[in-house]
PAFI-952352 format. One record per atom (N, C-alpha, C): residue in one letter; x, y, z. Coordinates in steps of 0.2 Angstrom, whole numbers, plus 5000, padded with zeros to 4 digits. Layout:
N
AXYZ/...
***
This chain:
678
M501851275053/M501151285050/M500751295055/G500551275061/G500151275069/G499651215065/I499251195072/I499051145071/I498351145069/E497951175069/E497351185065/E497351185056/A497951205055/A498051225047/A498251165046/Y498751135050/Y498751065046/Y498451015049/F497951005053/F497250975052/F496850975046/E496751045043/E496551055038/E496751015032/E497551015033/E497651005027/E497650935025/L497850905033/L497750835031/L497050815030/R496450845031/R495950835029/R495650825023/Q496050875022/Q495850885013/Q496150845009/D496850815012/D497150775007/D496650695008/V496450695014/V496150615014/V495550635010/I495250685010/I494650685005/I494750684996/V495350714995/V495550724990/V495750644988/R496150644991/R496550524988/R495550504989/A495350504995/A494750454994/A494150474988/D494250524985/D493750564981/D494150534973/S494750534973/S495150514967/S495250434967/S495150424972/S495250324971/S494550294972/G494050344973/G493450314975/G493550254981/N494050274988/N494050244994/N493850285000/F493550215004/F493450245010/F494050295013/T493450335017/T493850375022/T494450345025/D494250305031/D494850255034/D495450245029/D495250215023/D495650175021/D496250255019/A495850295016/A496250335011/A496650395018/F496450375025/F496850415029/F497450355029/V497250305029/V497850255030/V498450275023/E498250285020/E498850275013/E498950345013/V498850395015/V498950465015/V499850475020/V499450435026/V499850455031/V500450405031/S500350345029/S500850285028/S501250285021/E501050325018/E501550375011/E501850415014/F501650465018/F502050515021/F502650495025/L502350475029/L502850405034/L503350385030/Q503250355026/Q503750295021/Q504250375018/E504050405015/E504450465010/E504950485016/S504650525021/S505150525029/S505650495028/G505650435028/G506050375034/G505750355039/S505150395042/S505050385047/S504850275048/I504350285043/I504250195042/I504650155037/E504850095038/E505350085031/E504850045025/D504250025027/D503749985024/D503249975025/F502649975021/F501849985024/F501449935017/N500949885022/N500649855015/N500049875019/P499449875016/P498849885019/P498549845017/R498249805025/R497849745024/R497349775030/S496749765028/S496249785033/S495849725036/Y495449745042/Y495349685045/Y494849715053/L494349705050/L493849725056/L493349705058/H493349675065/H492949635069/H492849665075/R492249615081/R492149645088/R492749655090/G493049695093/G493649695097/G494349695095/I494349695088/I495049665085/I494949715075/R495649725077/R495749765069/R496349765067/V496449795062/V497149795059/V496849835052/D497249895050/D497449905045/D497949915041/G498649885043/G499049865038/G499649835041/Y500249815040/Y500749785042/Y501549775038/N502049775041/N502649755039/N503149705043/L503149655038/L503549585043/L504549615040/N504749605042/N505549575041/N505849535045/L505849475045/L506249425049/L506849425046/D507149465046/D507949465047/D507749515052/E507449555054/E507549585061/E507149545065/S506849475064/S506149455069/S505449495070/L505349565065/L504949605070/L504249595064/L503949605067/L503349615063/L503149685065/E502849735062/E502549785063/E501749785060/L501349805065/L500549805066/L500249855066/Y499949885062/Y499549965060/Y498949965062/V498650005065/V498050025069/V497650085068/A497250105064/A497050175063/A496550215066/D496350275068/D495850285072/D495850375069/C495350355064/C495250435058/C494450475063/R494750515064/R494050555068/R493950615061/K492950605062/K492850615054/K492650705058/G492650735063/G492550805062/G492950865060/H492550925060/H492950955055/H493450985060/E493450995065/E494051015071/E494450985074/P495350985076/P495550925081/P495250875085/E495150835089/E494850805093/E495550785098/T495450775105/T495950745110/T495750675108/M496550635112/M496350555110/M496550545120/S496150525123/S496450515132/S496850445130/K497050435137/K497250375138/K496950305137/A496350315138/A496050235137/A495950245131/E495750285127/E495450285122/E495950255116/M496550275118/M497250245115/M497350195117/E497250165124/E497350105126/E496950045121/Q496250075121/Q495650035116/Q495850005111/V496050045107/V496250055100/V497049995101/F497350015103/F497949965102/F497749915105/K497249885111/K497049825112/K496749765104/K496349805103/K496149805093/K496649755090/V497149805091/V497749755085/V498349705090/E498249725095/E498549675100/E498149615099/N497449615101/N496949555098/N497149515094/F497149555088/F497149525082/F497749485080/F498349495082/F498949475083/F498849415089/Q498649405093/Q498649355097/Q498149305092/K497549325091/K497149275089/K497449255082/C497849295079/C498249245073/C498649195074/C498949215081/C499449145083/C499149075086/L498449095083/L498149015085/L497649005079/A497748935077/A497548905071/A496748905071/K496348885074/K495648905074/K495448965072/F495749025075/F495249095072/F495749105065/V496249075063/V496449075055/V495949035052/N495948985053/N495648945049/N494848945048/E494549005052/E494049025053/E493849085047/I494549135046/I494449185039/I494149135033/E493849175031/E493749145023/E494549165018/T494649105015/T495149115013/T495449165007/S494849205003/S494749235001/S494749335005/H494649305012/H494849375013/H495549395012/P495749465011/P496549475009/P496849475016/A496449465023/A496749485029/A496849385030/Y496649365025/Y496949285027/Y497649255027/G497949295022/G498549305021/G499049315025/L498849385028/L499249385035/L499049345041/A498549345040/A498249285049/A498849235048/R498849195040/R499249125040/R500049135042/T500149205038/T500849215041/T501049215045/I500749245050/I500749265056/I500849195059/L500449155060/L500449085063/L500949045060/D501249035053/D501548985052/D502449035053/E502649095055/E503049125055/E503149165064/A502549115066/A502449125074/A503249145080/E503549065076/E504149075082/E504749105079/N504649115073/N505349175071/N505249265071/I504549255074/I504449315078/I504349355085/S505149375087/S505149385093/S505149455096/R504849495091/R504949565091/R504049585090/V503549625091/V502749635088/V502849715089/R502949765083/R502949815085/R502249865084/F501649895087/F501049925086/F501149985084/Y500749995079/Y500750095077/Y500150105077/L499950175080/L499350195081/L499350265076/L498950245071/L498850325064/L498250355068/T498450395070/T497750465072/T497650545070/N497250555068/N497250645066/N496950655071/A496850655079/A496550655086/A497350675087/R497250725094/R497950725098/R498050695104/L498550675107/L498450635111/L498650675118/T498550645123/T498350705128/T498750705132/S499350775132/S499850785135/S500050735142/T499650715145/T499850665151/T500150615149/I500350595144/I500550505140/I501250555136/K501650525140/K502350535137/K502850505131/E502850425136/E503150375130/E502650315133/L502650275129/L502350215129/L502850155133/P503150125137/P503350075139/P503550005135/P504049985134/P503849905128/P503749845134/R503449805134/R503349765139/R503449695134/T503649615140/T503749545136/T502749525136/E502549475132/E502149445131/E502249385128/S502149335131/S502449285127/S503049275126/H503649285128/H504149295126/H504449335119/R503849385118/R504049425114/R504049495116/E504449555112/E504449595114/E503949625110/W503449675115/W503049715111/W503249775112/S503049835107/S503249915110/S502749935106/Y502650005105/Y502050045106/Y502450115101/R502050145095/R502350195092/R501550245091/V501750295091/V500750335091/V501150405088/W500850385082/W500950445077/W500250485076/D500150535080/D499650585083/D499750625078/L499150685079/L499150745075/L499750795076/D499850805082/D500450815086/D501250815082/R501150735082/R501650715080/R501950735072/L501150725069/L501250705062/L501250795059/E501250835061/E501150885061/E502050935062/R502350905067/R503150905069/R503450895063/T503150835060/T503850805057/T503450805049/L502850805048/L502550795040/L502450905038/G502050905044/G501850965042/G502351035041/A502951035044/A503451065044/A503851065038/G503750985037/G504250965028/G504850945030/E505150935040/E505750925041/E505550855045/P506150805046/P506050755050/P506250765058/E505750705059/E505750755068/E506450725071/E506450775075/E507050765078/E507350725081/I508050705080/I508450635085/I508650665090/V508750655097/V508850675101/V509150615105/V509850615106/V510350555110/V510650585117/N510350575121/N510550595127/N510750525131/F511450515130/F511850475133/F511750455141/E511750515144/E511550505151/E510850475155/E510450495150/E509850465152/E509650405150/L509950395144/L509950345140/L510350285143/F510850305146/F511450235147/F511650245151/G511350315157/G511850305163/G512550355163/R512850355158/R513450385156/R513750425150/P514050475151/P514150505143/P514750455139/L514750485134/L515150455127/L515850495128/V516450455132/V517050455133/V517250505123/C517650525122/C517750555115/C518350595114/L518750585108/L519450625106/L519150685102/P519150745104/P519250795100/P519750795094/A519550795087/A520050805081/A520050865079/G520650885076/G520550965072/G520551025078/N520551065074/N520951125077/N520351175081/G519751135079/G519251165081/G518851235078/G519251225074/G519151295068/G518651275062/G518451325058/G517851325054/G517051325057/D516651275053/D516151265055/D515851195055/V516651165057/V516351095058/V516651065064/Q516451035067/Q516650995075/Q517050935072/S517450915073/S517650815074/S517750815080/F517550735081/F517750675088/F517650615084/L518350605089/L518250535088/L518250465094/T517750415094/T517550385100/T517450325098/V517450295104/V517050205101/V516450205108/I515850195103/I515250195104/I515050085106/P514850095112/P514850015113/P514049985110/G514149945107/G513749895103/G513049885105/D512949875110/D512249895114/D511849965114/W512250015114/W512250055113/W512050085108/L512250055103/L512250095096/L511550065095/S511549995094/S510749935094/S510249955097/Y510350005101/Y509750035107/Y509650095103/I510050145102/I509950175098/I509550195090/Y509550115086/Y509350095079/Y508950095081/D508650035086/D508150025088/D507650055089/K507850115094/K507250175097/K507150215089/F507650225084/F507350275079/F507450255072/G507650185072/G507550185067/G507850175059/G507650175053/G507850205047/G507950275046/R507750335052/R507750385052/R508250415055/L508850355058/L509650375059/L509850355054/L509750355047/L510250325044/L510050375039/E510750425037/E510550465029/E510450435025/Q509950475022/Q509550455017/Q509650415011/N510450435008/N510750405005/N510950335007/V511050335012/V511150275016/V510650215015/R509950235018/R509350185018/R509450175011/T509350205006/T509250194998/T509750144998/F510550145000/F510750084999/F510550005002/L510450015007/L510149965010/L509649935007/Q509249975005/Q508749945003/Q508649874997/V509349924994/V509549884987/V510049804990/R510349844993/R510849764997/R510849745000/G510449735007/G510049705013/G510349735015/K510249715023/K510549735029/K510949705033/V511049635033/V511249595038/V512049575035/N512549565038/N513249565033/N513449495040/K513449445033/K513849375039/K514249375041/G514749415039/G515449415043/G515549445048/I515249505049/I515049545055/I514649505061/R514149485059/R513749435066/R514149375067/R514649355062/R514949305065/R515649325073/T515849385069/T516249395072/T516149425078/I515449455080/I515249475084/I514949405090/L514749355086/L514649305090/L515149245094/E515549265088/E516349205091/E516949245095/E517049305091/E517649335093/E517549415093/P516849445098/P516849495100/P517449545100/H517949525105/H518549555106/H518749595099/R518949525095/R519149565090/R518849615084/F518249625087/F517649665080/F518149745080/F518349775086/F518649845084/F519049815079/P519549785078/P520249795073/P520049765066/Y519349735067/Y519149695060/Y518649725058/N518249775060/N517749835057/N518049895057/N517649915050/N518150005051/N517750045055/G517050045057/G516750085062/G516250115058/I516050175061/I515450205056/I515750255055/S515450325052/S515650395053/S514550425054/A514650455057/A514050475060/A514150575058/T513650615056/T513450685058/T512750685065/A513050755066/A512450765070/A512450855070/E512050865072/E512050975072/E512150975079/S512050965083/S512451015089/S512650945092/V513150975100/V513550925103/V513550955109/T513350925114/T513450945122/T514050915125/E514450935126/E514850905129/E515350945136/K515550895139/K515950915145/K516750875146/K517150915151/K517750875152/K517850895158/V518150815162/V517950805169/V518850775169/G519150805173/G519950785175/G520250765169/G520150825164/G520550835158/G520450775152/V519750745154/V519550705149/V518750715147/S518650715138/S518150745136/S517550705135/Y517050725137/Y516350665135/Y515850725130/V515550685129/V514750675124/V514150665128/T513850735129/T513150695134/T512750695129/E512750735125/E511950725121/E512150765114/L511850745110/L511950735101/L511150745097/R511150805093/R510550815090/R510650815084/N509950765082/N510050755074/N510650715071/L510550655076/L511250605073/L511050575067/Q511250565062/Q511550525056/Q512050495056/I511850435053/I512350365052/I512550415044/V513050415042/V513150425034/V513650385031/N513950335035/N514250265033/N514350215037/G514150175035/G514150115041/G513550105043/G512850095037/G512350095041/G512250005040/Q512449975035/Q512549895037/Q512849865044/T513449885046/T513749865051/T513349895058/T512949965059/T512349955063/T511749925062/A511549915057/A510949855056/A511049785058/S511749775055/S511849715057/S512149695064/I512249745068/I512549735077/I511849725078/F511249755078/F510649785081/F510149705079/N510549675072/N510049595072/N510249555076/V510849575077/V511249505083/V510949525089/M511049565090/M510749565099/M509849565097/K509349575092/K508949565093/K508549485092/K508849445087/K508849405084/K509149325087/D509749355089/D510049295093/D510149315099/K510049365100/K509949385108/K510549365111/S511249405106/S511749375109/S512049425115/P512249415120/P512749455125/P513249475122/Q513549475118/Q514249475117/Q514249545113/V513549565110/V513449655109/V513849685112/S513749675119/S513949735124/S514749745125/Q515049695124/Q515749695122/Q515949705115/V515649735111/V515949745103/V515849835107/G516549865104/G516549945104/G516549925096/V516350015094/V516050025087/V516550095087/Q517050115083/Q517450155081/Q516850215078/M516950275080/M516450315076/M516750385077/K516750405067/K516850485067/K516450535068/L516350565071/L515850615073/L516050665069/S515450695065/S515650775063/S515050815063/V515050855068/V514550915071/V514550995066/V513950965062/V513751025058/V513251085057/A513251115060/A512651165060/A512151185057/P511651165060/P510951165057/P511051215049/E511251275049/E511051295042/E511451285038/I512151245038/I512251205033/I512351145033/A511851095036/A511951035036/A511651005029/S511151045028/S510651025021/S511351005015/E511851055015/E512251045012/E512651015011/L512951015015/L513550985020/L513550885020/V513050885025/V512850815026/V512850765020/P512550755014/P512750735006/P513250725008/K513950795007/K514250785006/K514850725009/I514550765015/I515050705018/I514950635018/S514250625019/S514150535015/S514450535008/R514450555004/R514650544999/R515350514998/Y515650565002/Y516550555004/Y516750505007/A516150495014/A516350435018/A516350365013/N515850385011/N515650315006/N516350315000/S516750344998/S516750344992/S517450284992/Q517650234996/Q518150184998/Q517650114996/N517050114997/N516550084995/N516150074989/K515750024987/K515350014979/K514850044981/V514750084980/V514150154982/V514150174974/S513650154972/S513550204965/S513250254965/D513350314960/D512650364957/D512150364963/S511750294960/S511150284962/S510850294968/D511250274974/D511250274981/D511350354983/F511650384980/F511650474981/F511050494977/F510350464975/F510050484969/F509550564974/S509450544981/S509150604983/S509350654981/T509850654980/T510150734978/T510250734970/H510150714967/H510150694958/H509950744955/A510450754950/A509850834944/A509350824942/F509350744941/F508650734938/F507950754942/H507850774949/H507550784954/H507550854951/V507850904951/V507850974949/V507550984942/T507750954938/T507450934931/T506650914928/M506650864936/M505850854936/M505350924937/E505750934942/E505250994946/E505151064942/K505751084937/K505651134933/K505151124929/L504951064927/L504551044919/L504151034923/S503951034929/S503251024931/S502951094933/R503451134935/R503351234936/R503251254929/D503751234924/D503551274918/D502951234910/T502951174913/T502451134908/T501651144911/A501151184907/A500451174909/A500051114905/A499751084910/A499351044906/A498751034904/P498251034899/P497751084895/P497251054899/A496851124898/A496251134904/A495751064902/Q495351034908/Q495050974908/Q494351004906/E493750964904/E493050974902/E492751014907/G492551074905/G492151114908/G492451164912/S493151144909/S493651214915/S493851244908/Q494051314911/Q494551364905/Q495151364911/I495451324913/I496051334918/I496451294916/L497251304913/L497851264913/L497951254922/T498151194921/T498351164928/T499051134926/H499551124933/H500251094934/H500251054937/W500450974934/W500650924938/W501050944943/F501050944949/F501850974954/F502350904956/Y502750924954/Y502950874956/Y503550894962/E503450844969/E503850884976/E504550844974/R505150894973/R505750864973/R506050874983/A505650894985/A505650904991/A505050894996/K505050845002/K504250845004/K503950915008/G503550915006/G503050985008/G503151035005/Q503451034999/Q503451094995/Q502751144991/H502351084990/H501551124987/H501251134995/S501251125000/S501151155005/S501451225008/N502051225006/N502651275008/N502451345003/A502251294997/A502151374992/A501451424995/T501251384998/T500351414999/T500651465008/L501251445010/L501151465017/L500951525019/Y501151585016/Y501151655016/Y500751695010/L500351635007/L499951685004/L499351715004/S499051755004/S498251775005/S497751735004/P497251725007/P496751685005/P496551674996/A496451734993/A496251734987/A496951714984/K497551714983/K498051694981/K498151624983/K498051594987/K498151544989/K497551504985/R496851514986/R496351464981/R496551484973/E496751554971/E497151534963/E497651474963/F498151484969/F498751414967/F498351364965/L497951344971/L497651264973/L497351254964/L496951304961/L496751284955/L497251274949/R497651284950/R498251294945/R498751224948/S498851214953/S499151154958/S498851124961/P498051094959/P497751054963/P498251014967/K497950974972/K498050924977/K498150874974/N497650844969/N497650784968/N498050784961/Q498650844960/Q499050824954/Q499750844957/V499850824962/V500450824967/V500550744967/I501250754964/I501750714963/I502450694966/L502350624972/L502950624976/L503450584971/K504050574974/K504650554972/K504350484970/T504250454974/T504050374975/T503350364971/D502850414969/D502250404966/D502750394959/L503150434958/L503450444951/L503750374950/A504150334955/A504550284955/A503950234952/K503450214957/K502650184955/K502550184949/Y502350234944/Y502250254938/Y502750224932/V503150234932/V503850244929/V503950154928/Q503850114934/Q504250064934/Q503449994933/T503050044935/T502550004930/T502649984924/F502550024921/F502650054912/F503050044909/R503750014915/R504349974912/R504349894913/C503349874915/C503449824915/C503849774921/L503849834927/L504149784934/L503549784940/P503149744938/P502749744944/P502849724951/H503349674948/H503549644955/H504049664958/E504349734955/E504749774957/E504449814965/V503849844959/V503449884963/V502949864967/S502949804967/S502549784973/S503049744979/L503649774978/L504149764985/L503849824989/G503649854987/G503649924992/G503849974990/A503750044992/A503950124990/A504650134990/Q504850114996/Q505650134996/Q506050074992/K505850024990/K506349974989/K506449994980/N505749984977/N505350014973/N505850074970/F506050144974/F506250184971/F506950164971/A507350114977/A507950114974/A508050074969/K507750004966/K507650014961/K507650054953/F507150094955/F507150144952/F507550194949/A508150194958/A508750274956/A509250224952/D509350154954/D509950134948/D509550134940/Y509150124938/Y508750144932/Y509050194930/I508750244934/I508650354933/I509550354930/S509650354935/S510550354936/S511050334930/S510850274928/S511150234921/S511050284917/E510250294916/E510050314909/E510150404910/W510350444916/W510550494916/W511250514913/E511650454914/E512350474915/E512350464904/H512050404903/H512050404896/H511750444891/R510950474892/R510550494890/R510150544893/Q510650584893/Q510250644899/Q509850674894/N509750684890/N509450744886/N508850724883/D508650654886/D507950614885/D507450634890/F507750664894/F507450714899/F507150754901/N506450764895/N506450834894/N505850824893/E505350874891/E504550894892/E504250834889/L504350784884/L504150714880/L504150694886/W504750654888/W504750614896/W504350634902/F504450704903/F503950714908/F503150714907/R502950714900/R502150724899/R501950634899/R502450574896/R502450514897/R502250494902/A502750534908/A502550494916/A501950534917/I501950584916/I501050604918/I500550574915/V500550554910/V500050514905/V499950444909/E500550404911/E500750354916/E500350344921/A500450414924/A500050444933/A499350444931/I499250464925/I498450494924/I497750404924/I498450354921/I498150284919/I498050264925/F498650254929/F498750234935/F498150244940/K498150304940/K497650334944/K496850324942/F496650314936/F496250264933/F496050204937/A496550164933/A496350114936/A496550104942/E496750144949/E496450104956/E495750144956/K495450194954/K494650194955/K494450134952/L494450114945/L493850064942/L493949994946/V494549994949/V494949924951/V494349924959/L494249984962/L493949994970/L493349974968/A492849984964/A492150014961/A491949954957/A492549884956/A492249824952/A492049784956/P491549744956/P491249694958/P491549634959/W492049614957/W492649574957/W493049594960/Y493249634964/Y493849664966/Y493949624974/A494449594972/A494749564981/A495349594985/Q494449634991/Q494749684995/Q495649674997/G495849734997/G496449725001/G497149704995/Y496949694988/Y497749694982/Y497649724977/R497349794980/R497149854974/R497949864972/A498349874975/A498849894971/A499349864970/Q499349794970/Q499649754965/Q499249714957/I498549734960/I498049704955/I498249774949/V498349834951/V498449884948/V499149894944/T499849894947/T500349874944/T500549824938/Y500149774940/Y500149704938/Y499549694930/G498949724930/G498549744927/G498849794920/I499149834922/I499449904918/I499949874913/A500249814917/A501249804916/A500749744912/L500249694913/L500149654908/L499849684900/M499449734903/M499049764895/M499849804890/M500049844896/M500649864891/M501249814885/T501349734890/T501749704887/T501249664882/K500749674880/K500249644875/K500249694870/V500149764872/V500049794866/V500849824864/R501449824866/R501949824864/R502149774861/A501849694861/A502149654857/A501949644851/I501249684849/I501149684842/I501249774839/G501749794843/G502049844838/G501849914841/Y501549924847/Y501050004849/Y501550024855/E501350094856/E501750124863/E501150184863/L501050204869/L500650234873/L500550304866/D499950344865/D500050424861/D499950454866/V500550464867/V500750524873/V500450584872/Q500450614866/Q500050684865/Q499350674865/R499350634863/R498350604863/R497950604869/L498350564874/L498250534881/L498350624886/W498950654885/W499150704889/W498650764887/R498550784878/R497950844877/R497250804881/D496950744882/D496450714887/D496250744892/Q496850714895/Q497050714902/Q496450654907/A496350594901/A495950574905/A495950504897/I495750444901/I495850394897/I495050374895/N494750364888/N494150344885/N493750304890/N493050284890/N492750224891/N492950174887/D493250154880/D493450104879/D494250074883/F494750114882/F495250104886/F495150094892/Q494550104898/Q494350114904/Q494050034905/H493650014900/H493349964899/H493949874897/E494449904894/E495049854889/E495549854898/L495749914901/L496149914907/L495949874914/L495149864914/L494949844919/L494649764916/Q494749754912/Q495049654910/Q495549644912/Y495949684911/Y496749664911/Y496949664918/C496549714923/C496749684930/C496249644931/K495949634930/K495449554931/K495749504932/L495949514925/L496449444922/L497149444927/A497349484931/A498049484934/A497649474940/Q497349474943/Q497049474952/Q496949384949/D496549384945/D496349314945/D497049264946/A497349274941/A497949244943/A498749234947/M498549314949/M498849314956/M498749244963/I498049274961/I497849224968/I497849144967/A497949124960/A497849054957/A498649034958/G498949074957/G499749084957/G500049074963/A499849114967/A500049104976/A499849024977/A499149014977/A498948964980/A499248884974/R499348904969/R499648864964/R500548854968/N500848884969/N501448884972/N501648874980/S500948864984/S500948854990/S501148934993/V500948974992/V501249034995/V500549064998/I500449065003/I499849085008/I499749135006/N500349195006/N500249275007/N500149314999/V499649314997/V499549344990/V499949394991/T500149454995/T500649494993/T501149484992/E501649424996/E502149404995/E502449384988/W501849344987/W501949314980/W502149364976/C501749434977/C501849464971/C502349494970/K502649494977/K503549534977/K503949464972/R503949414969/R504249374966/R504249384959/K504749394956/K504749374948/K504649314944/A504449274948/A504049214946/A503349234946/C503249264948/C502149284948/C502149324943/W502549374939/W502549424935/W502649334930/E503149324929/E503349274923/E502549224922/D502049214927/D501649164927/D501049204925/I500949274925/I500649324922/I500549324917/L501249324913/L501349344907/L501249294901/K500849224903/K500649174902/K499949174900/I499649234901/I498949254898/I498949264894/D498649254889/D498249234884/D497649294881/Y497849364881/Y497249414879/Y497549474875/E497249464870/E497349514864/E497149584865/P497449614866/P497249714864/P496549714857/S496149754860/S495549754855/S495849834851/S495649814845/S495749884842/S495449954844/S494749954847/S494650034851/S495150024857/L495349984859/L495950014866/L496550034861/L496850014855/L497250034852/L497050114848/Q496550124850/Q496550214847/Q496950254851/S497050254858/S497350274862/S498050274863/F498250214857/F498950194855/F499250234847/K500050234848/K500350234839/K500850184836/S500950184833/S501450144833/S502250144836/K502450094836/K503150104840/K503650154837/E503650154829/E503950204824/E503850264824/D503150294825/D502850344827/D503250374833/D503250334839/D503450374846/D504350364845/K504550334841/K505150334842/K505450384837/E504950434834/E505250484829/E505250554836/D504550534838/D504450594845/D504950584850/V505250524851/V505850544856/V506350564853/V506650544845/V507150574843/V507250644844/D506550664840/D506550734840/D506350794845/A506150734852/A506350794858/A506950804861/R507350724860/R508050734860/R508350784858/K508350794851/K508750824850/K508450914851/E507850934853/E507651004855/E508051004862/Q508050954865/Q508150974872/Q508950994871/K509150964866/K510050974866/K510351024865/G509751054860/G509651144857/G509751154865/I509251174870/I508851194874/I509351184878/S509751134879/S510151134887/S510951164885/A510951164877/A511851204874/A511651294877/A511151314874/A510851384875/A511051404882/E510451364886/E510351394894/E511051394897/A511451334893/A512151324898/A512451374897/Y512551424888/Y513051444888/Y512851534891/I512051534891/I511851584896/I512051614901/T512051514906/T512151524913/T512951534914/V513351524909/V514151534909/V514351594910/V514151624905/V514251684904/V513751754910/N513251734911/N512851784916/N513251794923/A513351734923/A513951704931/A514351764930/G514851774924/G515351834925/G515951814928/G516351854926/G517051844928/G517351814935/D516951854939/D517051864946/D516951804950/Y516451774948/Y516151714951/Y516551664946/W516651644942/W517251604939/W517951604943/L518051654945/L518851664950/L518751644957/K518251634959/K518051614966/K517851544965/V517651504959/V517851434957/V518551414956/R518751454953/R519651444952/R519851454958/E519751474964/E519951464969/E520051414974/W519151394973/W518951314978/W519151274973/A519551264965/A519351204963/A520351184964/L520551234966/L521551214967/L521451164972/S520851154976/S520851104982/S520551044983/N520151044977/N519650984976/N519950934970/E519750864974/E520050804971/E519850774963/D519150824963/D518850784956/D519050844951/I519250914952/I519550944947/I520150924943/L520250924936/L520950884933/L521050964930/P521650954928/P522251004927/P521951034919/S521551014917/S521251044910/S520751084912/D520351064918/D519551104921/D520051174923/L520551174928/L520951224931/L521151274922/R521251234917/R521451294912/R520851324908/L520351284910/L519751294907/L519451334913/L519551354919/L519151394923/L519751454922/D520351444919/D520651524919/D520251564914/S520251534908/S519751584902/S519351594906/A518651544908/A518051574910/A518251654915/C518651654919/C519051734923/C518951784921/L519151774913/L519051824908/L518551854904/I517651794906/I517051834904/I517251914906/P516751974901/P516651934895/P517151944888/K517751964890/K518251984885/K518551914882/K518251864885/K518551794880/K517851734882/L517351714877/L516851654878/L517051594876/P516751564881/P516951484879/P516251464875/N516551404873/N516051364866/N515651324871/E515251304867/E514651244870/E514951194871/K515551164870/K516051124875/K516051124880/Q516451184880/Q516651214886/Q516051244892/C515751264888/C514951284895/C514751214896/S514751174893/S514351104895/S514751094902/R515551094903/R516051054905/R515851144914/L515851174911/L515651234916/L515351214921/I514551214915/I514051184921/I514051134925/E514651084924/E514751024927/E515051074935/I515551084934/I516051124939/I515551144944/K515251184941/K514951254943/K514451194949/I514151134946/I513651094950/I514051084957/L514751044956/L515251044960/L515451084965/F515351154963/F515451184968/F515051214971/E514151204970/E513851234975/E513451194978/G513751114977/G513451054981/G512851044978/
***
């Protein structure tokens, strides 16, 4: 994309976010960048929390006590119209502010001086209370400036028996990772990192488009690599799996601590892929010296558990552990197709549901198609029909304008404006909120997305035809209400700074619970037509948000939970808020309809979608032609998922157009086609 183009795009994203949410530029910048980093897997979780005082600053945090890790974020958002350079001295000055915040929070005097109503008080008190359990602090600097090229890497250091490490996401790094829509490259050079290469055994005959190796990697090497690259080391589906199941296996931990010499026979090891490998032979022995874009596709929990023992238990036994690794080297041009398959088959022996492979689910393809095909009504004062742009893959919206002329780009942005881009994690947040699960939304973007994946995968299996234009419109209406709530809360005089995300999801969920209790549902078609909510709706929505804020703060205090953000993650918080007695007004209900009428709409849309799906399947199967199905038939002979009845069906499909399949046969042929094309 180019650094100047990316700078301007990021600047516009921040302006749009600040304008649409009523947020300050610094906060909007932190929001935009942290969301992108979570979406790409570069960071695990992020909680906005702003505290600014002389020589002290923090903009967000993530606390992972399983790994004894506290991550603190600090931002430096430049306001100019051109990229600026950040010197080493400036960088150190910014880091010093967030370091000061951490050190001050370890002192009771400082924490007690913070107003208990200040959102940062909960974070400060948590740091003070958990100080003995925090052995690692990782400081992140988020900036739209370019770090001077003389700074290569910031070495970690030990401070008060804790490991302090530093990560900088400057403009160049953001552009490489987010502007290109591709993950930041992972390069593991064993000789540079560990002083020697990794002994390996080449497997297979070396033919085809995949190289295979068997090796045993030392536990401390694996831990170091995981520490350096974090969640990005885990293939996306494995990350989703770990978000739901947790990271530390007690059996693995016990084996390392008590019987490290038996780890190899007890543990199945890991499966990994890489896009390229550098190898050498010495005296007939093969060595791997470097791997590019290493991804663990099976064994994420093993990796995280070994890392946990090294960092939390500080056990020297980790160096005595040998982890068997099956390595598949896949060329970059076929990696996006083949790596998810390797991940699926590598995990086929484990209890991994389809939701754990949700990143490649057909649901996303359906949402993408609906978002491109469904035009939203023109908003007041405009004649232009717009689209809510669903990003099935990060960067689709930006990439769509890369090669357009200035005039065509302006036209595209008028029809698909930036403030109508929906990320996968955004959709999960909206849908889960209106399913009245605010405690799950409050877990954070990635963990909530994993819960959402479970729900959608189950629904898709049993009610695929429900995912139609009405479902899409309902999701967008939910997005519109959510965005209105964000803006309203920020402008409210009673707003307790820092809890907006929790207030909004809890406020909406409370409102929807009360409305549904008296037999009403959103009037989707009316709200879709308006693309907004009226003044009465806004007024009452804000009332529910205030009730939610007051209850969550009071509930946290009543249950002796200092950090309100952490209290909001508990189901007990939601159960407490549900006790609020506040009936919806008749003016609010003007934007709703009876549940019976809504159910009729759902049934009609399902029938219509079933007809459309059947017709599309028939056209797709027939248009593919007999020669195509002959190739599928040849592939099917060696595929374990294909049944004998499928082979007979493919025999018939090979005769198209002489012999045409029926509706039921077309449906199964489409499923086989999806398997064939990956």
